[in-house]
DSSP file (Angstrom, degrees, kcal/mol; ACC not computed):
  #  RESIDUE AA STRUCTURE BP1 BP2  ACC     N-H-->O    O-->H-N    N-H-->O    O-->H-N    TCO  KAPPA ALPHA  PHI   PSI    X-CA   Y-CA   Z-CA
    1    1 A M              0   0    0      0, 0.0     2,-0.3     0, 0.0    38,-0.1   0.000 360.0 360.0 360.0 139.8   10.3  -23.7   -9.5
    2    2 A S        -     0   0    0     33,-0.1     2,-0.5    34,-0.0    30,-0.0  -0.968 360.0-126.0-140.2 160.5    7.0  -23.7   -7.6
    3    3 A V        -     0   0    0     -2,-0.3     2,-0.2    25,-0.3    29,-0.1  -0.865  21.6-153.3-106.5 133.4    5.5  -21.7   -4.7
    4    4 A T     >  -     0   0    0     -2,-0.5     4,-2.0     1,-0.1     5,-0.1  -0.605  30.9-111.5 -98.5 165.0    4.0  -23.4   -1.6
    5    5 A T  H  > S+     0   0    0      1,-0.2     4,-2.5    -2,-0.2     5,-0.2   0.845 120.5  59.3 -65.3 -29.3    1.4  -22.1    0.7
    6    6 A D  H  > S+     0   0    0      2,-0.2     4,-2.5     1,-0.2    -1,-0.2   0.908 104.0  50.0 -60.1 -42.4    4.1  -21.8    3.3
    7    7 A D  H  > S+     0   0    0      2,-0.2     4,-2.4     1,-0.2     5,-0.2   0.900 109.8  51.1 -62.6 -39.3    5.9  -19.4    1.0
    8    8 A I  H  X S+     0   0    0     -4,-2.0     4,-2.6     2,-0.2    -2,-0.2   0.930 111.7  46.9 -62.5 -45.3    2.7  -17.4    0.5
    9    9 A K  H  X S+     0   0    0     -4,-2.5     4,-2.1     2,-0.2    -2,-0.2   0.877 111.2  51.1 -66.0 -36.9    2.2  -17.2    4.3
   10   10 A K  H  X S+     0   0    0     -4,-2.5     4,-2.4     2,-0.2    -2,-0.2   0.956 113.9  44.1 -65.1 -49.3    5.9  -16.2    4.9
   11   11 A V  H  X S+     0   0    0     -4,-2.4     4,-2.3     1,-0.2    -2,-0.2   0.886 112.8  51.7 -63.4 -40.5    5.7  -13.4    2.3
   12   12 A S  H  X>S+     0   0    0     -4,-2.6     5,-3.0    -5,-0.2     4,-0.6   0.895 109.9  49.8 -63.8 -39.4    2.3  -12.2    3.5
   13   13 A H  H ><5S+     0   0    0     -4,-2.1     3,-0.8     3,-0.2    -2,-0.2   0.940 111.6  47.8 -64.2 -46.1    3.7  -12.0    7.1
   14   14 A L  H 3<5S+     0   0    0     -4,-2.4    -2,-0.2     1,-0.3    -1,-0.2   0.867 115.0  45.7 -59.9 -36.5    6.7  -10.0    5.9
   15   15 A A  H 3<5S-     0   0    0     -4,-2.3    -1,-0.3    -5,-0.2    -2,-0.2   0.514 111.9-123.3 -86.7  -3.9    4.4   -7.7    3.9
   16   16 A R  T <<5 +     0   0    0     -3,-0.8     2,-0.4    -4,-0.6    -3,-0.2   0.918  62.4 145.3  61.8  44.8    2.0   -7.4    6.9
   17   17 A I      < -     0   0    0     -5,-3.0     2,-0.6    -6,-0.1    -1,-0.2  -0.951  51.7-126.5-113.3 132.3   -0.9   -8.7    4.8
   18   18 A M        +     0   0    0     -2,-0.4     2,-0.4    -3,-0.1    -5,-0.0  -0.689  35.5 171.4 -75.9 119.5   -3.6  -10.9    6.2
   19   19 A V        -     0   0    0     -2,-0.6     2,-0.1   -10,-0.1    -2,-0.0  -0.981  16.0-155.8-132.9 119.1   -4.0  -14.0    4.0
   20   20 A D     >  -     0   0    0     -2,-0.4     4,-2.4     1,-0.1     5,-0.2  -0.364  37.3 -93.8 -87.5 178.0   -6.2  -16.9    5.2
   21   21 A D  H  > S+     0   0    0      1,-0.2     4,-1.9     2,-0.2     5,-0.1   0.863 123.8  49.8 -58.9 -41.4   -5.7  -20.6    4.0
   22   22 A Q  H  > S+     0   0    0      1,-0.2     4,-1.9     2,-0.2    -1,-0.2   0.907 112.3  45.8 -67.6 -42.7   -8.2  -20.3    1.2
   23   23 A Q  H  > S+     0   0    0      1,-0.2     4,-2.7     2,-0.2     5,-0.2   0.862 110.0  56.5 -70.6 -34.1   -6.6  -17.1   -0.2
   24   24 A A  H  X S+     0   0    0     -4,-2.4     4,-2.5     1,-0.2    -2,-0.2   0.907 106.5  49.3 -60.2 -42.4   -3.2  -18.7    0.1
   25   25 A E  H  X S+     0   0    0     -4,-1.9     4,-2.4     2,-0.2    -2,-0.2   0.916 111.9  48.1 -63.5 -44.3   -4.2  -21.6   -2.0
   26   26 A V  H  X S+     0   0    0     -4,-1.9     4,-2.3     1,-0.2    -2,-0.2   0.942 113.7  47.0 -64.4 -45.5   -5.7  -19.3   -4.7
   27   27 A L  H  X S+     0   0    0     -4,-2.7     4,-3.2     2,-0.2     5,-0.2   0.871 109.4  54.3 -63.1 -37.0   -2.5  -17.2   -4.7
   28   28 A Q  H  X S+     0   0    0     -4,-2.5     4,-2.5    -5,-0.2   -25,-0.3   0.957 110.6  46.4 -61.3 -49.8   -0.3  -20.4   -4.8
   29   29 A E  H  X S+     0   0    0     -4,-2.4     4,-1.9     2,-0.2    -2,-0.2   0.922 114.7  47.2 -60.6 -42.9   -2.2  -21.6   -8.0
   30   30 A S  H  X S+     0   0    0     -4,-2.3     4,-2.2     2,-0.2    -2,-0.2   0.956 113.9  46.4 -63.8 -50.0   -1.9  -18.1   -9.6
   31   31 A L  H  X S+     0   0    0     -4,-3.2     4,-2.8     1,-0.2    -1,-0.2   0.881 110.8  53.1 -62.3 -37.0    1.8  -17.7   -8.9
   32   32 A N  H  X S+     0   0    0     -4,-2.5     4,-2.2    -5,-0.2    -1,-0.2   0.867 108.3  49.9 -65.9 -36.1    2.6  -21.1  -10.0
   33   33 A R  H  X S+     0   0    0     -4,-1.9     4,-2.0    -5,-0.2    -1,-0.2   0.911 112.0  48.1 -68.4 -38.9    0.9  -20.5  -13.3
   34   34 A V  H  X S+     0   0    0     -4,-2.2     4,-2.6     2,-0.2    -2,-0.2   0.953 112.5  48.8 -61.6 -48.9    2.8  -17.2  -13.7
   35   35 A L  H  X S+     0   0    0     -4,-2.8     4,-2.6     1,-0.2    -2,-0.2   0.874 109.7  51.9 -60.8 -39.2    6.1  -19.0  -12.9
   36   36 A H  H  X S+     0   0    0     -4,-2.2     4,-0.7     2,-0.2    -1,-0.2   0.908 110.1  49.6 -63.4 -41.2    5.4  -21.8  -15.4
   37   37 A F  H >< S+     0   0    0     -4,-2.0     3,-0.9     1,-0.2     4,-0.3   0.932 112.3  47.0 -63.2 -45.6    4.8  -19.2  -18.1
   38   38 A V  H >< S+     0   0    0     -4,-2.6     3,-2.0     1,-0.2     4,-0.3   0.884 105.2  60.4 -63.3 -38.9    8.1  -17.5  -17.2
   39   39 A E  H >< S+     0   0    0     -4,-2.6     3,-1.3     1,-0.3     4,-0.3   0.723  90.3  70.7 -64.3 -16.9   10.0  -20.8  -17.2
   40   40 A Q  G X< S+     0   0    0     -3,-0.9     3,-1.3    -4,-0.7    -1,-0.3   0.719  81.7  73.4 -70.2 -18.7    9.0  -21.3  -20.8
   41   41 A L  G X  S+     0   0    0     -3,-2.0     3,-1.2    -4,-0.3    -1,-0.3   0.768  84.0  67.3 -64.9 -24.1   11.4  -18.4  -21.7
   42   42 A N  G <  S+     0   0    0     -3,-1.3    -1,-0.3    -4,-0.3    -2,-0.2   0.762  93.7  59.9 -65.9 -23.7   14.2  -20.9  -21.0
   43   43 A D  G <  S+     0   0    0     -3,-1.3     2,-0.3    -4,-0.3    -1,-0.2   0.540  78.8 108.8 -81.7  -8.2   13.1  -22.9  -24.1
   44   44 A I  S <  S-     0   0    0     -3,-1.2     2,-0.7    -4,-0.3    -3,-0.0  -0.540  71.2-129.7 -75.7 133.1   13.6  -20.0  -26.4
   45   45 A D        +     0   0    0     -2,-0.3     3,-0.2     1,-0.1    -2,-0.1  -0.731  34.6 166.8 -82.8 115.8   16.6  -20.4  -28.8
   46   46 A C    >   +     0   0    0     -2,-0.7     3,-1.2     1,-0.1    -1,-0.1   0.131  43.8 108.4-112.0  16.7   18.7  -17.3  -28.6
   47   47 A S  T 3  S+     0   0    0      1,-0.3    -1,-0.1     3,-0.0    -2,-0.0   0.769  74.1  58.6 -67.8 -24.3   21.7  -18.7  -30.3
   48   48 A A  T 3  S+     0   0    0     -3,-0.2     2,-0.3     2,-0.1    -1,-0.3   0.614  85.6  96.8 -81.9  -9.1   21.1  -16.6  -33.4
   49   49 A L  S <  S-     0   0    0     -3,-1.2     2,-0.7     1,-0.0    -3,-0.0  -0.613  75.2-131.7 -80.7 134.1   21.3  -13.4  -31.4
   50   50 A D    >   -     0   0    0     -2,-0.3     3,-1.4     1,-0.1    -2,-0.1  -0.777   8.5-154.4 -89.7 117.3   24.6  -11.6  -31.5
   51   51 A D  T 3  S+     0   0    0     -2,-0.7    -1,-0.1     1,-0.3    -2,-0.0   0.720  90.8  61.0 -64.8 -21.4   25.7  -10.6  -28.0
   52   52 A S  T 3  S+     0   0    0      2,-0.1     2,-0.4    -3,-0.0    -1,-0.3   0.613  85.9  89.9 -84.7  -9.7   27.8   -7.7  -29.3
   53   53 A I  S <  S-     0   0    0     -3,-1.4     2,-0.8     1,-0.0    -4,-0.0  -0.694  70.6-142.3 -88.3 135.7   24.9   -5.9  -30.9
   54   54 A Q        -     0   0    0     -2,-0.4     2,-0.2     3,-0.0     3,-0.1  -0.861  20.4-143.6 -97.3 107.9   23.0   -3.3  -28.8
   55   55 A Y        -     0   0    0     -2,-0.8     2,-0.1     1,-0.1     0, 0.0  -0.478  23.7-103.9 -73.4 139.4   19.4   -3.7  -29.7
   56   56 A A        -     0   0    0     -2,-0.2     2,-0.3     1,-0.1    -1,-0.1  -0.348  31.7-130.6 -65.4 140.5   17.4   -0.5  -29.8
   57   57 A S        -     0   0    0      2,-0.1    -1,-0.1     1,-0.1    -3,-0.0  -0.678   0.8-143.4 -90.0 144.3   15.1    0.1  -26.9
   58   58 A S  S    S+     0   0    0     -2,-0.3     2,-0.4     2,-0.0    -1,-0.1   0.504  74.5  98.2 -84.3  -2.2   11.5    1.0  -27.5
   59   59 A L        -     0   0    0      0, 0.0     2,-0.5     0, 0.0    -2,-0.1  -0.712  57.8-162.1 -89.2 136.0   11.5    3.4  -24.5
   60   60 A H        -     0   0    0     -2,-0.4     2,-0.2     0, 0.0    -2,-0.0  -0.963  16.5-128.5-119.7 133.1   12.1    7.1  -25.1
   61   61 A E        -     0   0    0     -2,-0.5     2,-0.3     1,-0.0     0, 0.0  -0.506  27.5-168.7 -74.0 144.1   13.1    9.4  -22.5
   62   62 A R        -     0   0    0     -2,-0.2     2,-0.4     3,-0.0    -1,-0.0  -0.960  26.3-105.8-132.4 154.7   11.0   12.5  -22.1
   63   63 A E        -     0   0    0     -2,-0.3     2,-0.4     1,-0.1     0, 0.0  -0.614  34.3-121.0 -79.7 132.8   11.5   15.7  -20.2
   64   64 A D        -     0   0    0     -2,-0.4     2,-0.5     2,-0.0    -1,-0.1  -0.607  30.7-167.2 -73.5 128.4    9.3   16.0  -17.1
   65   65 A V        -     0   0    0     -2,-0.4     2,-0.5     2,-0.0    -1,-0.0  -0.979  15.1-136.6-119.5 124.0    7.2   19.2  -17.4
   66   66 A V        +     0   0    0     -2,-0.5     2,-0.3     0, 0.0    -2,-0.0  -0.677  29.1 179.3 -83.0 126.1    5.3   20.6  -14.4
   67   67 A E        -     0   0    0     -2,-0.5     2,-0.1     0, 0.0    -2,-0.0  -0.927  34.2-100.1-125.7 150.6    1.8   21.6  -15.3
   68   68 A D        -     0   0    0     -2,-0.3     2,-0.2     1,-0.1     3,-0.1  -0.424  43.8-115.7 -66.3 142.8   -0.9   23.1  -13.2
   69   69 A C        -     0   0    0     14,-0.2     2,-0.2     1,-0.1    -1,-0.1  -0.472  32.6 -96.4 -79.2 148.4   -3.5   20.5  -12.1
   70   70 A D    >>  -     0   0    0     -2,-0.2     4,-1.7     1,-0.1     3,-0.7  -0.470  30.3-131.6 -63.3 135.1   -7.1   20.7  -13.3
   71   71 A R  H 3> S+     0   0    0      1,-0.3     4,-1.9     2,-0.2    -1,-0.1   0.833 105.8  56.9 -58.2 -38.0   -9.1   22.5  -10.6
   72   72 A A  H 3> S+     0   0    0      1,-0.2     4,-0.9     2,-0.2    -1,-0.3   0.834 104.8  52.6 -65.3 -33.1  -11.8   19.8  -10.7
   73   73 A V  H X4 S+     0   0    0     -3,-0.7     3,-0.6     1,-0.2     4,-0.4   0.923 110.5  46.7 -66.7 -46.4   -9.2   17.1   -9.9
   74   74 A M  H >< S+     0   0    0     -4,-1.7     3,-0.9     1,-0.2    -2,-0.2   0.829 105.6  60.1 -67.1 -31.4   -8.0   19.0   -6.9
   75   75 A D  H 3< S+     0   0    0     -4,-1.9    -1,-0.2     1,-0.2    -2,-0.2   0.809 105.8  48.5 -66.9 -28.3  -11.5   19.6   -5.7
   76   76 A N  T << S+     0   0    0     -4,-0.9    -1,-0.2    -3,-0.6    -2,-0.2   0.506  84.4 116.2 -87.9  -4.8  -12.1   15.8   -5.5
   77   77 A A    <   -     0   0    0     -3,-0.9     3,-0.2    -4,-0.4    -3,-0.0  -0.384  60.7-146.6 -64.0 137.7   -8.8   15.1   -3.5
   78   78 A T  S    S+     0   0    0      1,-0.3     2,-0.4     8,-0.1    -1,-0.1   0.870  87.2  16.8 -73.7 -37.5   -9.5   13.7    0.0
   79   79 A Q  S    S+     0   0    0      7,-0.2     7,-2.0     2,-0.0     2,-0.3  -0.997  74.0 165.0-138.6 135.1   -6.4   15.6    1.3
   80   80 A K  E     -A   85   0A   0     -2,-0.4     2,-0.3     5,-0.2     5,-0.2  -0.988  13.4-172.5-146.1 156.1   -4.5   18.4   -0.2
   81   81 A E  E >  S-A   84   0A   0      3,-2.3     3,-0.5    -2,-0.3    -2,-0.0  -0.934  74.6 -10.3-150.4 121.8   -2.0   21.0    0.8
   82   82 A R  T 3  S-     0   0    0     -2,-0.3     3,-0.1     1,-0.2    -1,-0.0   0.905 129.3 -51.7  55.7  45.6   -0.7   24.0   -1.2
   83   83 A N  T 3  S+     0   0    0      1,-0.2     2,-0.3    -9,-0.1    -1,-0.2   0.792 118.4 111.0  66.1  28.1   -2.3   22.7   -4.4
   84   84 A M  E <  S-A   81   0A   0     -3,-0.5    -3,-2.3   -10,-0.1     2,-0.3  -0.952  73.6-107.2-134.7 152.4   -0.7   19.3   -4.0
   85   85 A F  E     -A   80   0A   0     -2,-0.3     2,-0.5    -5,-0.2    -5,-0.2  -0.612  28.6-142.1 -77.5 135.2   -2.1   15.8   -3.2
   86   86 A V        -     0   0    0     -7,-2.0    -7,-0.2    -2,-0.3    -8,-0.1  -0.915  25.3-180.0 -97.9 121.9   -1.3   14.6    0.4
   87   87 A V        -     0   0    0     -2,-0.5     3,-0.1     1,-0.0     2,-0.0  -0.879  34.0 -93.6-123.5 153.5   -0.6   10.8    0.5
   88   88 A P        -     0   0    0      0, 0.0     2,-0.3     0, 0.0    -1,-0.0  -0.343  45.2-104.0 -68.2 146.6    0.3    8.6    3.4
   89   89 A K        -     0   0    0      1,-0.2     3,-0.0     3,-0.0     0, 0.0  -0.533  35.8-176.5 -71.8 129.0    4.1    8.1    4.1
   90   90 A M        +     0   0    0     -2,-0.3     2,-0.4     1,-0.1    -1,-0.2   0.680  63.0  60.5-101.7 -22.5    5.1    4.6    2.8
   91   91 A V              0   0    0      1,-0.1    -1,-0.1     0, 0.0    -2,-0.0  -0.913 360.0 360.0-115.8 134.5    8.7    4.4    3.9
   92   92 A G              0   0    0     -2,-0.4    -1,-0.1    -3,-0.0    -3,-0.0   0.471 360.0 360.0 -79.0 360.0    9.8    4.7    7.6
């Protein structure tokens, strides 16, 4: 699989990102290198792995604990409200 500059321009249009021709070529080369690397995973022999075994995950869940923010951090915030950071809305 490979990415064309037309693919880059289509995705950039959908993402509302301005990408000129030179940037599209650089992105195309970068993405094609990533895809080539990922395609190498198809060459890995997994026949020795037993599908019925559930392999342990290295991720450990932790309990979320709310802590007070350091005052110096809040003093540097561009926008804050009731001791919380104000960020732009990303979803319509």
